[in-house]
N, C-alpha and C positions, 0 to 999 in steps of 0.2 A: 521421538515425536510421533512414532506410530502407537505409542502407548496411550496417547490421549484420544479418548473416544470422539467420534464426530458430534455427538450431542453436546459434549463440553465445548467443543470449538464453537458450536453454533450459539450455545448461550453465551459465551465470551464476546463473540461478535455482536449479538443482540444487544447485550448490556453495555458494550462500548459505544455502540451507535446511540443507545438511549442518552448516555452520558454527554457524548458530543453534542448531540441535538438539544439537550437540556441546558447546556452551559456554553458551548463554544460556536456551534454553527446555527445559521438562520436559513430560512426558505431562499432558495435561488432567486436571483433577480435577473438571470440571464434571460434573453428573449427565446422564446419557444423554438424559433427556427435554428437557433444555435445549439440549443440542447438536442433537437432532433438530428442535426447533422453529426454532432458527436456521438450520439446514440447509434447511428448507422455504423460508424467505424467500430464502435464498440462491440456491436453485436457480431460484426464480421470477425473481428479478432477473438472474441470469447469463444465463438464457435471453433476457430482454429486452435483455440487453447483447450478445447474439451471442457470449457466452463460456461456453456450457454445458459446455465441456470442461474449464475450469479449476477444479480442486478447491479446496475449503475445509478447512482444517485448524484444529484447536483445541489450544492449548498453554497451559501456565502458566509465568510468569515473575515473579520478585520484581523483576527488573531493569527491565523495560518498563512496569510498571503497567497500567492500563486502557488498552488499544492494540489496533489491528489495522494490519496492513500488507500490501501487495501486492508480491509479488516481480515482476520484469519480465514473464515469461510466465505468471505464476502460480506457485505457489498464492496464495490469500488466506489470511492467518493472523489469527486472533482469540484475543487472550490472554484466559484466563478471567476476570479481574478485570474487564474491559469488560462482559461479559454480567453479571456480579455487581451493577454499579452502574447498569445500565441501568433508566431508568424504565419502559421498555415494549419488548415485542419489536419494535414497529414502529421504535422508536429504533435497535435493533440493525440492522434492515432498512437503515436510512439510512446507517450506518456501512458495511455490506456494499456498498451501492450505490456509496457514495464510493469504496471500495478498487477495485471493479470498474471504475468510471469512470477511475482511474489506469491500469489495464491497457488499457482501451479507447483511452484518448487517448495511450498509448504515453510516458507520462510517465517512467518509468524507463528505457525504450529511449532517449529523447532525453537523459536524464541520464548514460547511459552513453557515448553519442556525444560529448556535451559534455566529460565529463571526459577522453576519450581526446584529444579536440582540445586540450584544456588541457596535457595531458601533453607532447604533440608540441610545442606553443609554448614550454613550460617548457625542454624539451631545446634547442630552437633558441637560446633566449634566454642559458641557462646553459651550454650545451656539455657537459652532463652527464645521464647517465640517472636521477640522484637526483632524481626530480621531485615527490616528495611535498610537500615544503615550498613550492617554487615553484608548483606548480599550485594549491595551497590559497589562496595569496596572491593569484594572478590571479582565481581563482573569486571570492573575497571582494571584489575590487575591482570586478569586472564584472558578475557576476550576483547581487547581493545580494538582488534581489526574485525571483528565478526560481522559487523553491519556492512562495512565497506566490501568485504566478499560477497555479501547477498546482493548488495547494489549492483556490483560488476556482474554476477550470475544473471540477476534479472534483465540488465541491459543487453546481455549476449542473446539471451532467449527471444526477448522483445524484438531485436533486431532480425533474428531468424523468422519469426512470425511475419514482420512487416515485408521482408523480401519474399517470403512464400505467397504473401497476399497481394504483392504487386505494389507495394508502397515504395516511394522514394526514401531510402534510409538516411539521406542528408538532412530530410525534414526533421527527423528525431534529433540530429546534431544541432540544428537551428533552434530547436525548442530549448534544448539543453543550455545553449549560449543564452537565449533570451531569459532563462531561468536564472542563470548565474549573473547575468548583467542587471537583473532586477535586484 
């Protein structure tokens, strides 16, 4: 994953955001005060993570439901519905810390590197550049637990940052329960 230049990661993030905004996401409908409250938590946690330059965007989407995601080099995107179902602002802070942890731990960067490797292996195995089906099969066979590992790592780091910043760790658990119940 260290072999992928930062410029490529930035380009992938920008292209992904453009596609998401073009087809799946709309302008946030959250009241400004809700966005500002989440932004305060985000700024605090992003500074703790050493990612103060990574922006936070709010969007609405009927497709994604209550969710948040981190693009490889940022930004972090929060879907309105996540804020709407949150039991507390500290629960939202937990999700923000989790997404920042994905960036800090280079999870998306590692996934891009892994997927590129699978594409090359698929070409070598099939002799064809039509790699989509082949690489998906290989990924499914070899790395079925890969994303679960990333989620666990991000949760651990997010909890550490929350504790260091004085947040109630139980608020993150309440948020996860709200997401599960949704």
